[in-house]
N, CA, C and O atoms as CSV, one atom per row, in Angstrom:
chain,resi,resn,atom,element,x,y,z
A,1,MET,N,N,61.896,68.409,192.654
A,1,MET,CA,C,62.771,69.474,192.190
A,1,MET,C,C,64.231,69.064,192.355
A,1,MET,O,O,64.598,68.354,193.291
A,2,LYS,N,N,65.021,69.517,191.448
A,2,LYS,CA,C,66.460,69.276,191.514
A,2,LYS,C,C,67.104,70.330,192.427
A,2,LYS,O,O,66.518,71.380,192.691
A,3,SER,N,N,68.320,70.030,192.901
A,3,SER,CA,C,68.987,70.938,193.843
A,3,SER,C,C,69.216,72.319,193.250
A,3,SER,O,O,69.058,73.320,193.950
A,4,TRP,N,N,69.587,72.398,191.969
A,4,TRP,CA,C,69.841,73.709,191.361
A,4,TRP,C,C,68.559,74.530,191.276
A,4,TRP,O,O,68.609,75.756,191.365
A,5,GLN,N,N,67.410,73.875,191.107
A,5,GLN,CA,C,66.143,74.593,191.047
A,5,GLN,C,C,65.777,75.162,192.420
A,5,GLN,O,O,65.283,76.285,192.520
A,6,ILE,N,N,66.020,74.392,193.461
A,6,ILE,CA,C,65.734,74.853,194.827
A,6,ILE,C,C,66.620,76.038,195.187
A,6,ILE,O,O,66.153,76.997,195.802
A,7,VAL,N,N,67.901,75.979,194.806
A,7,VAL,CA,C,68.819,77.084,195.082
A,7,VAL,C,C,68.314,78.368,194.437
A,7,VAL,O,O,68.291,79.418,195.079
A,8,ARG,N,N,67.919,78.292,193.199
A,8,ARG,CA,C,67.436,79.487,192.506
A,8,ARG,C,C,66.113,79.977,193.061
A,8,ARG,O,O,65.882,81.184,193.131
A,9,LEU,N,N,65.241,79.062,193.457
A,9,LEU,CA,C,63.970,79.438,194.070
A,9,LEU,C,C,64.189,80.170,195.393
A,9,LEU,O,O,63.576,81.207,195.645
A,10,VAL,N,N,65.060,79.627,196.225
A,10,VAL,CA,C,65.347,80.244,197.524
A,10,VAL,C,C,66.048,81.591,197.333
A,10,VAL,O,O,65.708,82.562,198.009
A,11,ALA,N,N,67.020,81.663,196.422
A,11,ALA,CA,C,67.732,82.920,196.181
A,11,ALA,C,C,66.774,84.000,195.681
A,11,ALA,O,O,66.823,85.134,196.156
A,12,GLY,N,N,65.918,83.666,194.743
A,12,GLY,CA,C,64.948,84.631,194.239
A,12,GLY,C,C,63.987,85.102,195.312
A,12,GLY,O,O,63.658,86.286,195.383
A,13,THR,N,N,63.536,84.177,196.148
A,13,THR,CA,C,62.636,84.522,197.251
A,13,THR,C,C,63.336,85.446,198.240
A,13,THR,O,O,62.756,86.443,198.670
A,14,PHE,N,N,64.577,85.126,198.605
A,14,PHE,CA,C,65.338,85.963,199.537
A,14,PHE,C,C,65.547,87.365,198.970
A,14,PHE,O,O,65.419,88.351,199.696
A,15,ILE,N,N,65.864,87.462,197.692
A,15,ILE,CA,C,66.103,88.774,197.088
A,15,ILE,C,C,64.828,89.610,197.102
A,15,ILE,O,O,64.855,90.774,197.503
A,16,LEU,N,N,63.714,89.028,196.668
A,16,LEU,CA,C,62.462,89.788,196.641
A,16,LEU,C,C,62.012,90.186,198.043
A,16,LEU,O,O,61.550,91.308,198.248
A,17,LEU,N,N,62.141,89.285,199.001
A,17,LEU,CA,C,61.737,89.586,200.372
A,17,LEU,C,C,62.621,90.674,200.984
A,17,LEU,O,O,62.116,91.599,201.620
A,18,SER,N,N,63.936,90.565,200.793
A,18,SER,CA,C,64.820,91.568,201.377
A,18,SER,C,C,64.650,92.929,200.708
A,18,SER,O,O,64.816,93.958,201.363
A,19,LEU,N,N,64.325,92.953,199.426
A,19,LEU,CA,C,64.018,94.227,198.778
A,19,LEU,C,C,62.747,94.834,199.360
A,19,LEU,O,O,62.689,96.038,199.609
A,20,ALA,N,N,61.734,94.008,199.577
A,20,ALA,CA,C,60.486,94.498,200.155
A,20,ALA,C,C,60.708,95.037,201.567
A,20,ALA,O,O,60.063,96.007,201.967
A,21,LEU,N,N,61.604,94.424,202.316
A,21,LEU,CA,C,61.881,94.865,203.677
A,21,LEU,C,C,62.838,96.060,203.727
A,21,LEU,O,O,62.905,96.756,204.740
A,22,GLY,N,N,63.585,96.301,202.630
A,22,GLY,CA,C,64.619,97.321,202.662
A,22,GLY,C,C,64.342,98.597,201.896
A,22,GLY,O,O,65.072,99.576,202.052
A,23,ILE,N,N,63.295,98.614,201.065
A,23,ILE,CA,C,62.992,99.808,200.277
A,23,ILE,C,C,61.891,100.601,200.971
A,23,ILE,O,O,60.835,100.057,201.294
A,24,GLU,N,N,62.136,101.867,201.197
A,24,GLU,CA,C,61.236,102.699,202.000
A,24,GLU,C,C,59.811,102.789,201.468
A,24,GLU,O,O,58.889,102.969,202.263
A,25,GLY,N,N,59.592,102.673,200.188
A,25,GLY,CA,C,58.249,102.765,199.634
A,25,GLY,C,C,57.417,101.513,199.825
A,25,GLY,O,O,56.221,101.510,199.537
A,26,SER,N,N,58.041,100.451,200.309
A,26,SER,CA,C,57.349,99.173,200.476
A,26,SER,C,C,56.415,99.201,201.690
A,26,SER,O,O,56.740,99.813,202.707
A,27,PRO,N,N,55.264,98.546,201.586
A,27,PRO,CA,C,54.349,98.510,202.733
A,27,PRO,C,C,54.879,97.697,203.917
A,27,PRO,O,O,54.373,97.827,205.032
A,28,ILE,N,N,55.891,96.860,203.683
A,28,ILE,CA,C,56.449,96.072,204.798
A,28,ILE,C,C,57.886,96.502,205.122
A,28,ILE,O,O,58.673,95.716,205.649
A,29,PHE,N,N,58.215,97.754,204.802
A,29,PHE,CA,C,59.553,98.299,205.069
A,29,PHE,C,C,59.909,98.169,206.547
A,29,PHE,O,O,59.104,98.475,207.427
A,30,VAL,N,N,61.132,97.708,206.798
A,30,VAL,CA,C,61.648,97.595,208.161
A,30,VAL,C,C,62.871,98.485,208.335
A,30,VAL,O,O,62.904,99.351,209.210
A,31,SER,N,N,63.886,98.259,207.486
A,31,SER,CA,C,65.142,98.994,207.601
A,31,SER,C,C,65.888,98.913,206.275
A,31,SER,O,O,65.808,97.900,205.581
A,32,PRO,N,N,66.612,99.967,205.918
A,32,PRO,CA,C,67.405,99.888,204.684
A,32,PRO,C,C,68.559,98.882,204.784
A,32,PRO,O,O,69.154,98.519,203.770
A,33,TRP,N,N,68.867,98.442,205.979
A,33,TRP,CA,C,69.926,97.442,206.146
A,33,TRP,C,C,69.580,96.099,205.520
A,33,TRP,O,O,70.465,95.273,205.297
A,34,TRP,N,N,68.304,95.873,205.236
A,34,TRP,CA,C,67.914,94.640,204.542
A,34,TRP,C,C,68.522,94.572,203.139
A,34,TRP,O,O,68.665,93.489,202.572
A,35,LEU,N,N,68.879,95.729,202.585
A,35,LEU,CA,C,69.501,95.735,201.259
A,35,LEU,C,C,70.888,95.092,201.296
A,35,LEU,O,O,71.375,94.623,200.267
A,36,ALA,N,N,71.523,95.064,202.456
A,36,ALA,CA,C,72.809,94.360,202.597
A,36,ALA,C,C,72.611,92.863,202.381
A,36,ALA,O,O,73.478,92.196,201.817
A,37,PHE,N,N,71.475,92.336,202.828
A,37,PHE,CA,C,71.177,90.915,202.606
A,37,PHE,C,C,70.965,90.640,201.118
A,37,PHE,O,O,71.378,89.598,200.608
A,38,THR,N,N,70.322,91.580,200.428
A,38,THR,CA,C,70.153,91.461,198.976
A,38,THR,C,C,71.515,91.382,198.301
A,38,THR,O,O,71.730,90.542,197.428
A,39,ALA,N,N,72.435,92.255,198.703
A,39,ALA,CA,C,73.784,92.255,198.136
A,39,ALA,C,C,74.519,90.951,198.451
A,39,ALA,O,O,75.249,90.437,197.604
A,40,PHE,N,N,74.336,90.413,199.653
A,40,PHE,CA,C,74.966,89.152,200.040
A,40,PHE,C,C,74.494,88.009,199.150
A,40,PHE,O,O,75.306,87.216,198.673
A,41,VAL,N,N,73.200,87.922,198.925
A,41,VAL,CA,C,72.655,86.860,198.066
A,41,VAL,C,C,73.182,87.029,196.636
A,41,VAL,O,O,73.576,86.053,195.997
A,42,GLY,N,N,73.186,88.269,196.141
A,42,GLY,CA,C,73.708,88.522,194.801
A,42,GLY,C,C,75.178,88.158,194.676
A,42,GLY,O,O,75.594,87.592,193.665
A,43,ALA,N,N,75.963,88.474,195.686
A,43,ALA,CA,C,77.390,88.126,195.671
A,43,ALA,C,C,77.597,86.613,195.671
A,43,ALA,O,O,78.503,86.105,195.011
A,44,ASN,N,N,76.760,85.904,196.406
A,44,ASN,CA,C,76.862,84.445,196.415
A,44,ASN,C,C,76.478,83.839,195.072
A,44,ASN,O,O,77.084,82.862,194.634
A,45,LEU,N,N,75.469,84.416,194.414
A,45,LEU,CA,C,75.108,83.947,193.075
A,45,LEU,C,C,76.247,84.189,192.090
A,45,LEU,O,O,76.553,83.327,191.265
A,46,LEU,N,N,76.873,85.362,192.176
A,46,LEU,CA,C,78.009,85.671,191.314
A,46,LEU,C,C,79.169,84.717,191.581
A,46,LEU,O,O,79.775,84.195,190.646
A,47,GLN,N,N,79.474,84.491,192.849
A,47,GLN,CA,C,80.559,83.569,193.213
A,47,GLN,C,C,80.287,82.169,192.687
A,47,GLN,O,O,81.196,81.523,192.165
A,48,SER,N,N,79.055,81.685,192.813
A,48,SER,CA,C,78.754,80.325,192.356
A,48,SER,C,C,78.827,80.222,190.840
A,48,SER,O,O,79.180,79.166,190.316
A,49,ALA,N,N,78.501,81.294,190.122
A,49,ALA,CA,C,78.607,81.281,188.663
A,49,ALA,C,C,80.071,81.218,188.217
A,49,ALA,O,O,80.401,80.557,187.232
A,50,LEU,N,N,80.944,81.914,188.955
A,50,LEU,CA,C,82.357,81.958,188.575
A,50,LEU,C,C,83.126,80.707,188.992
A,50,LEU,O,O,84.033,80.269,188.284
A,51,THR,N,N,82.765,80.131,190.143
A,51,THR,CA,C,83.516,78.983,190.653
A,51,THR,C,C,82.835,77.654,190.396
A,51,THR,O,O,83.441,76.600,190.591
A,52,LYS,N,N,81.574,77.687,189.960
A,52,LYS,CA,C,80.763,76.486,189.741
A,52,LYS,C,C,80.607,75.664,191.018
A,52,LYS,O,O,80.507,74.438,190.964
A,53,TRP,N,N,80.587,76.343,192.172
A,53,TRP,CA,C,80.372,75.700,193.466
A,53,TRP,C,C,79.427,76.550,194.299
A,53,TRP,O,O,79.579,77.768,194.386
A,54,CYS,N,N,78.449,75.891,194.910
A,54,CYS,CA,C,77.479,76.590,195.736
A,54,CYS,C,C,77.287,75.783,197.026
A,54,CYS,O,O,76.946,74.601,196.976
A,55,LEU,N,N,77.501,76.413,198.156
A,55,LEU,CA,C,77.381,75.732,199.443
A,55,LEU,C,C,75.984,75.173,199.650
A,55,LEU,O,O,75.837,74.032,200.089
A,56,MET,N,N,74.961,75.953,199.345
A,56,MET,CA,C,73.594,75.481,199.558
A,56,MET,C,C,73.284,74.254,198.709
A,56,MET,O,O,72.614,73.332,199.174
A,57,GLU,N,N,73.763,74.236,197.475
A,57,GLU,CA,C,73.534,73.071,196.615
A,57,GLU,C,C,74.250,71.841,197.171
A,57,GLU,O,O,73.720,70.732,197.110
A,58,SER,N,N,75.450,72.035,197.711
A,58,SER,CA,C,76.173,70.918,198.330
A,58,SER,C,C,75.407,70.366,199.536
A,58,SER,O,O,75.323,69.152,199.721
A,59,ILE,N,N,74.854,71.261,200.347
A,59,ILE,CA,C,74.079,70.842,201.518
A,59,ILE,C,C,72.822,70.096,201.084
A,59,ILE,O,O,72.479,69.061,201.656
A,60,LEU,N,N,72.138,70.624,200.074
A,60,LEU,CA,C,70.923,69.964,199.587
A,60,LEU,C,C,71.221,68.562,199.069
A,60,LEU,O,O,70.449,67.636,199.315
A,61,ARG,N,N,72.324,68.396,198.360
A,61,ARG,CA,C,72.687,67.064,197.853
A,61,ARG,C,C,72.972,66.098,198.999
A,61,ARG,O,O,72.616,64.922,198.922
A,62,LYS,N,N,73.619,66.590,200.070
A,62,LYS,CA,C,73.882,65.732,201.225
A,62,LYS,C,C,72.587,65.347,201.939
A,62,LYS,O,O,72.516,64.304,202.590
A,63,LEU,N,N,71.564,66.194,201.812
A,63,LEU,CA,C,70.258,65.896,202.405
A,63,LEU,C,C,69.425,64.963,201.522
A,63,LEU,O,O,68.311,64.582,201.880
A,64,GLY,N,N,69.984,64.604,200.365
A,64,GLY,CA,C,69.306,63.643,199.501
A,64,GLY,C,C,68.524,64.229,198.347
A,64,GLY,O,O,67.837,63.500,197.631
A,65,VAL,N,N,68.616,65.549,198.151
A,65,VAL,CA,C,67.945,66.161,197.017
A,65,VAL,C,C,68.715,65.805,195.757
A,65,VAL,O,O,69.945,65.857,195.734
A,66,GLN,N,N,67.994,65.449,194.724
A,66,GLN,CA,C,68.613,64.999,193.482
A,66,GLN,C,C,69.328,66.153,192.773
A,66,GLN,O,O,68.787,67.252,192.645
A,67,SER,N,N,70.544,65.882,192.318
A,67,SER,CA,C,71.294,66.829,191.530
A,67,SER,C,C,70.883,66.661,190.071
A,67,SER,O,O,70.407,65.593,189.683
A,68,GLY,N,N,71.058,67.680,189.275
A,68,GLY,CA,C,70.702,67.545,187.868
A,68,GLY,C,C,71.135,68.719,187.046
A,68,GLY,O,O,71.507,69.765,187.578
A,69,CYS,N,N,71.089,68.547,185.736
A,69,CYS,CA,C,71.513,69.612,184.825
A,69,CYS,C,C,70.371,70.414,184.305
A,69,CYS,O,O,70.576,71.346,183.527
């Protein structure tokens, strides 16, 4: 997998998991504060789209994950 694919996979997983933990109707509900984590991930995705820079992608590239378009 390329670094951009891993970033999107992790972001999508974090969003779905935090929604499951933060919405009261969910069987694994913990606290509505988990929705703040959802907002954080969304804000980071928005920031990376506007600036074309993502910290996680930079870290993955330094770890040797292949970059790609």
